C-alpha positions in Angstrom: -129.0 -59.9 -193.9 -132.0 -58.8 -192.0 -135.4 -60.0 -193.5 -138.2 -59.6 -191.0 -140.9 -62.3 -191.3 -143.9 -60.0 -190.9 -143.3 -58.0 -194.0 -144.0 -58.4 -197.7 -141.3 -57.8 -200.4 -140.9 -56.8 -204.0 -138.3 -57.8 -206.6 -137.2 -54.1 -206.6 -136.3 -54.5 -202.9 -139.1 -52.5 -201.3 -140.9 -53.8 -198.2 -144.5 -53.4 -197.1 -145.9 -53.5 -193.5 -149.7 -53.8 -193.6 -151.7 -52.1 -190.9 -155.4 -52.4 -191.8 -156.0 -50.8 -195.2 -152.6 -49.0 -195.1 -149.3 -50.3 -196.4 -146.1 -48.7 -195.0 -143.4 -48.8 -197.7 -139.6 -48.7 -197.3 -136.5 -50.2 -198.8 -134.9 -53.4 -197.7 -131.7 -54.0 -195.8 -130.3 -55.4 -199.0 -131.2 -52.3 -201.0 -129.7 -49.8 -198.4 -126.6 -51.9 -198.3 -126.2 -51.8 -202.1 -126.9 -48.1 -202.2 -124.4 -47.2 -199.4 -124.7 -44.0 -197.3 -128.1 -42.5 -198.1 -127.9 -38.7 -198.2 -131.3 -37.7 -199.5 -134.9 -39.0 -199.7 -137.4 -37.2 -202.0 -140.7 -37.6 -200.2 -143.8 -38.0 -202.3 -146.8 -35.7 -201.9 -149.5 -36.7 -199.5 -152.8 -37.4 -201.4 -150.8 -38.4 -204.5 -152.3 -41.4 -206.3 -149.8 -44.2 -207.1 -150.1 -47.3 -209.2 -148.5 -50.7 -208.3 -144.9 -51.0 -209.6 -144.7 -47.4 -210.7 -142.1 -45.0 -209.3 -143.4 -43.1 -206.4 -140.2 -41.3 -205.3 -136.4 -41.6 -205.2 -133.5 -42.0 -202.9 -130.0 -40.6 -203.4 -126.8 -42.1 -201.9 -123.2 -41.4 -202.2 -123.1 -44.0 -204.9 -126.2 -43.5 -206.9 -129.8 -42.3 -207.2 -132.5 -45.0 -207.1 -136.2 -45.0 -207.7 -138.6 -46.3 -205.1 -141.6 -47.9 -206.6 -145.0 -48.3 -204.9 -145.7 -52.0 -204.3 -149.4 -51.2 -204.1 -152.0 -49.0 -205.8 -153.7 -46.3 -203.9 -153.3 -42.9 -202.3 -150.4 -41.8 -200.3 -151.7 -40.9 -196.9 -148.5 -40.3 -194.9 -144.8 -39.6 -195.5 -141.9 -40.0 -193.0 -140.9 -36.4 -192.5 -138.0 -37.5 -190.3 -136.2 -38.5 -193.4 -136.0 -34.9 -194.7 -133.4 -34.1 -192.1 -132.1 -37.6 -191.4 -132.0 -39.6 -194.6 -129.4 -41.8 -192.9 -132.1 -43.3 -190.7 -132.7 -45.8 -193.6 -129.1 -47.0 -193.2 -129.5 -47.3 -189.4 -132.8 -49.3 -189.5 -134.4 -49.7 -192.9 -137.4 -51.5 -191.5 -138.3 -48.7 -189.0 -137.6 -45.9 -191.5 -140.6 -46.3 -193.8 -140.7 -43.7 -196.6 -144.5 -43.4 -197.3 -147.8 -45.1 -196.5 -150.4 -46.0 -199.1 -154.1 -46.5 -198.5 -154.6 -49.6 -200.6 -157.2 -49.4 -203.4 -156.8 -53.2 -204.1 -155.7 -55.4 -201.3 -155.5 -58.4 -203.6 -152.2 -56.8 -204.9 -150.6 -58.1 -201.6 -150.8 -61.6 -203.1 -148.3 -60.6 -205.7 -145.6 -59.7 -203.1 -143.1 -62.2 -201.6 -143.0 -63.3 -198.0 -139.7 -63.3 -196.2 -138.7 -66.9 -197.3 -139.5 -66.1 -200.9 -137.5 -62.9 -200.8 -134.5 -64.6 -199.2 -134.7 -67.2 -202.0 -134.9 -64.4 -204.6 -131.8 -62.8 -203.2 -129.8 -66.0 -203.3 -130.4 -66.4 -207.1 
């Protein structure tokens, strides 16, 4: 199981890569493995306001549809348009295929997320 050390993680299996005041959000290797072959990603609207832990979008696989929650509050400033035609990029490399980027309105929310060691421990429970 691939769990990069430079990311933050949620109990809902999203990851966040922080670059300045922006958090890039995707789903973890564990999540894409559980979902199976991803066939569709509904991209959220740019400029949409999101709240921490609320559903921002969804992913569909051959097995199921799953919500993707925003790990952070703020405004969506970017979406990964490559996923419109190639949703399977998430299966190939879930940590490169971010889904959306959030300009954080409260950086202290990062303190609520797990580091790689804590996420690994969480998965082992």
